[in-house]
C-alpha positions as CSV (number, residue, x, y, z in Angstrom):
1,M,0.0,0.0,0.0
2,G,3.1,2.2,-0.2
3,S,4.1,4.4,-3.1
4,F,3.5,3.5,-6.7
5,S,6.2,1.7,-8.6
6,V,7.5,2.6,-12.1
7,W,5.2,0.0,-13.6
8,H,2.1,1.7,-12.1
9,W,3.2,5.1,-13.6
10,M,3.8,3.5,-17.0
11,I,0.3,2.0,-17.0
12,V,-1.3,5.3,-16.0
13,L,0.7,7.1,-18.7
14,A,-0.5,4.6,-21.3
15,V,-4.1,5.0,-20.2
16,V,-3.8,8.8,-20.4
17,L,-2.3,8.6,-23.9
18,L,-5.0,6.3,-25.0
19,L,-7.8,8.5,-23.7
20,F,-6.5,11.9,-24.8
21,G,-4.2,11.1,-27.7
22,R,-0.8,12.5,-28.3
23,G,-1.9,15.8,-29.8
24,K,-4.5,16.6,-27.2
25,I,-2.1,16.8,-24.2
26,P,0.1,19.7,-25.4
27,E,-3.1,21.5,-26.4
28,L,-4.5,21.1,-22.9
29,M,-1.2,22.3,-21.4
30,G,-1.2,25.4,-23.6
31,D,-4.7,26.2,-22.5
32,V,-3.7,25.8,-18.8
33,A,-0.7,28.1,-19.4
34,K,-3.0,30.7,-21.1
35,G,-5.3,30.6,-18.1
36,I,-2.5,31.0,-15.6
37,R,-1.1,33.9,-17.6
38,S,-4.5,35.7,-17.8
39,F,-5.0,35.1,-14.1
40,K,-1.6,36.7,-13.3
41,N,-2.4,39.6,-15.6
42,G,-5.7,40.1,-13.8
43,L,-4.0,40.1,-10.4
44,S,-1.4,42.6,-11.5
45,D,-4.1,44.9,-13.1
46,D,-6.1,44.7,-9.9
47,T,-3.0,45.5,-7.8
48,A,-2.1,48.5,-10.1
49,G,-5.6,49.7,-10.0
50,S,-5.8,49.7,-6.2
51,A,-2.5,51.4,-6.0
52,E,-3.7,54.2,-8.3
53,K,-6.9,54.6,-6.2
54,K,-4.9,55.1,-3.0
55,S,-2.6,57.7,-4.5
């Protein structure tokens, strides 16, 4: 019941590749990166806007 072995991870990787295909995974990672980038931009815009309001 300990940690997963290398064989467990290889089986999980094979199942993920079968479900999503090779082209879909980079597309998903790109979408995640865009979401994180827009979230960071929103936070920086909010911080800059609140700093301007205080001045």
